[in-house]
C-alpha positions as CSV (number, residue, x, y, z in Angstrom):
1,X,5.8,12.2,-8.4
2,X,5.5,10.1,-5.3
3,X,5.5,6.4,-5.7
4,X,3.0,5.0,-3.2
5,X,1.3,1.6,-2.6
6,X,-1.7,0.5,-0.5
7,X,-1.2,-2.9,1.1
8,X,-2.6,-5.2,3.7
9,X,0.2,-6.5,5.9
10,X,0.0,-10.1,7.1
11,X,2.8,-9.6,9.6
12,X,2.8,-7.0,12.5
13,X,4.1,-3.6,11.5
14,X,4.0,0.0,12.9
15,X,3.3,3.3,11.4
16,X,6.6,5.0,10.4
17,X,8.4,1.6,10.0
18,X,11.1,1.8,7.4
19,X,12.4,-1.4,5.8
20,X,14.7,-2.4,3.0
21,X,13.1,-2.7,-0.4
22,X,14.0,-6.3,-0.8
23,X,12.9,-7.3,2.7
24,X,9.2,-6.4,3.0
25,X,7.0,-7.9,5.7
26,X,4.5,-10.3,4.1
27,X,1.7,-8.3,2.5
28,X,-1.1,-8.3,0.1
29,X,-0.8,-5.6,-2.5
30,X,-4.1,-3.6,-2.9
31,X,-2.9,-0.9,-5.4
32,X,0.3,0.7,-6.6
33,X,0.2,4.3,-7.9
34,X,2.2,7.5,-8.5
35,X,0.8,10.8,-7.5
36,X,1.9,14.4,-8.3
37,X,1.5,17.4,-5.9
38,X,-2.0,18.8,-5.9
39,X,-3.9,21.5,-4.2
40,X,-5.0,20.5,-0.6
41,X,-7.4,23.1,0.6
42,X,-5.8,26.5,0.1
43,X,-2.2,25.5,-0.5
44,X,-0.2,23.4,-2.9
45,X,1.2,20.2,-1.6
46,X,4.9,19.9,-2.0
47,X,7.5,17.4,-0.6
48,X,8.4,18.3,3.0
49,X,12.1,18.9,2.2
50,X,11.1,21.3,-0.6
51,X,9.1,23.4,1.9
52,X,11.9,23.8,4.4
53,X,15.0,23.2,2.2
54,X,16.3,20.7,4.7
55,X,16.4,16.9,4.5
56,X,14.2,15.1,7.1
57,X,16.0,12.8,9.5
58,X,16.2,9.2,8.2
59,X,13.4,7.0,9.6
60,X,11.2,10.0,10.5
61,X,7.6,9.4,9.6
62,X,6.3,12.1,7.3
63,X,2.9,12.6,9.0
64,X,1.8,15.1,10.2
65,X,4.4,17.1,8.2
66,X,3.5,15.4,4.9
67,X,0.3,17.1,3.6
68,X,0.2,15.0,0.5
69,X,0.3,11.7,2.4
70,X,-2.2,13.1,4.9
71,X,-4.6,14.1,2.2
72,X,-4.4,10.7,0.4
73,X,-4.9,8.9,3.7
74,X,-7.9,11.0,4.5
75,X,-9.4,10.2,1.1
76,X,-8.9,6.5,1.7
77,X,-9.9,6.4,5.4
78,X,-13.6,5.5,5.0
79,X,-13.0,2.9,2.3
80,X,-10.2,1.3,4.4
81,X,-12.3,1.4,7.6
82,X,-15.1,-0.5,5.9
83,X,-12.7,-3.3,4.9
84,X,-10.9,-3.7,8.2
85,X,-11.5,-7.1,9.7
86,X,-12.4,-8.7,6.3
87,X,-11.0,-12.2,6.2
88,X,-9.4,-13.7,3.1
89,X,-8.2,-17.2,2.3
90,X,-4.9,-18.3,0.7
91,X,-5.2,-20.3,-2.5
92,X,-2.4,-22.1,-4.4
93,X,1.0,-20.9,-5.5
94,X,1.8,-19.2,-8.8
95,X,4.7,-17.4,-10.4
96,X,4.4,-13.7,-11.2
97,X,6.8,-11.4,-13.0
98,X,9.1,-12.1,-15.9
99,X,9.0,-15.8,-16.8
100,X,7.1,-16.5,-13.6
101,X,10.2,-15.9,-11.5
102,X,8.4,-14.4,-8.4
103,X,6.7,-17.0,-6.3
104,X,3.4,-16.0,-4.8
105,X,0.4,-17.3,-3.0
106,X,-2.8,-16.4,-4.7
107,X,-5.7,-15.1,-2.6
108,X,-9.1,-16.6,-3.2
109,X,-11.6,-14.3,-4.8
110,X,-13.4,-12.2,-2.2
111,X,-16.2,-9.7,-2.8
112,X,-15.0,-7.5,0.1
113,X,-11.4,-7.5,-1.1
114,X,-12.4,-6.7,-4.7
115,X,-14.6,-3.9,-3.4
116,X,-11.7,-2.5,-1.4
117,X,-9.5,-2.6,-4.5
118,X,-12.1,-1.1,-6.7
119,X,-12.8,1.8,-4.3
120,X,-9.0,2.5,-3.9
121,X,-8.8,2.6,-7.7
122,X,-11.7,5.1,-7.9
123,X,-10.0,7.3,-5.3
124,X,-6.6,7.3,-7.0
125,X,-8.1,7.9,-10.4
126,X,-9.3,11.3,-9.1
127,X,-5.8,12.3,-8.1
128,X,-3.2,13.8,-10.4
129,X,-1.0,10.9,-11.3
130,X,-1.3,7.4,-12.5
131,X,-1.9,3.8,-11.5
132,X,1.4,2.0,-12.0
133,X,0.0,-1.3,-13.1
134,X,-3.3,-0.6,-14.9
135,X,-3.4,-4.0,-16.5
136,X,-3.6,-5.6,-13.0
137,X,-6.5,-3.4,-11.7
138,X,-10.2,-3.8,-11.5
139,X,-11.1,-7.0,-13.5
140,X,-7.4,-7.7,-13.9
141,X,-6.7,-7.6,-10.1
142,X,-5.0,-10.8,-9.0
143,X,-4.6,-10.5,-5.2
144,X,-1.5,-12.4,-3.9
145,X,1.1,-12.4,-1.2
146,X,4.7,-12.7,-2.5
147,X,7.1,-15.1,-0.8
148,X,10.1,-13.5,0.9
149,X,12.8,-16.0,1.3
150,X,11.5,-18.6,3.7
151,X,8.5,-16.4,4.7
152,X,5.4,-17.5,2.9
153,X,1.8,-18.5,3.5
154,X,0.3,-21.9,2.9
155,X,-2.8,-22.9,0.9
156,X,-5.8,-22.9,3.2
157,X,-4.4,-20.2,5.6
158,X,-6.7,-17.3,6.3
159,X,-5.9,-13.9,7.6
160,X,-7.8,-10.7,8.5
161,X,-7.2,-7.4,6.7
162,X,-6.4,-5.8,10.0
163,X,-3.2,-3.9,9.1
164,X,-3.9,-1.8,6.0
165,X,-1.3,0.7,5.1
166,X,-0.2,3.5,2.7
167,X,3.5,3.0,2.0
168,X,6.0,5.3,0.4
169,X,8.1,3.4,-2.2
170,X,10.9,6.0,-2.2
171,X,11.0,7.9,1.1
172,X,12.9,11.1,1.0
173,X,13.6,10.3,-2.7
174,X,15.7,7.2,-2.0
175,X,14.7,3.8,-3.5
176,X,16.6,1.6,-1.1
177,X,13.9,1.5,1.6
178,X,10.1,1.7,2.0
179,X,8.2,3.6,4.8
180,X,4.8,3.1,6.2
181,X,3.1,6.5,6.0
182,X,-0.3,5.6,7.4
183,X,-1.4,2.4,9.1
184,X,-5.1,1.5,9.8
185,X,-5.5,-1.3,12.3
186,X,-8.3,-3.3,13.9
187,X,-11.7,-4.4,12.8
188,X,-14.9,-2.3,12.2
189,X,-17.0,-1.5,15.3
């Protein structure tokens, strides 16, 4: 299973960027999911290192040698493109997680953001795998941006969804880092 997540970054990032799991750039989570290999066209998708038997170089972006990530990105491309440029507003603060120990900024409800989330759920539900947090999807979706140390947003801030990404939560099987597999940028034409 691949542990993946779709996010909208608030801070500048680049495709292929790898960062420590506890030092994310500020981001808005869109959907977290796990996916198993599946048939892409006429061949089964397998992890790149399984195909060649060799470990990829650390920090090497998997595309175009990662057919699974490429296929998922292709499935998401139109949905993401339609949402690029959508502006969202930051609401108040809340505590998520066990006993509210994770400080976050809530994002004000937005029809476009909810539609993006719903469409990503629809796409992922057609893949072999599972949504990691089903309670927090569709009607249960609570868009937020987690604080990271001193990095945080302020109530009343706005930002555009102009850096939407597909991120590997365990690149090359390791859980210490995260890697941006696909980054969609800009606003719709």
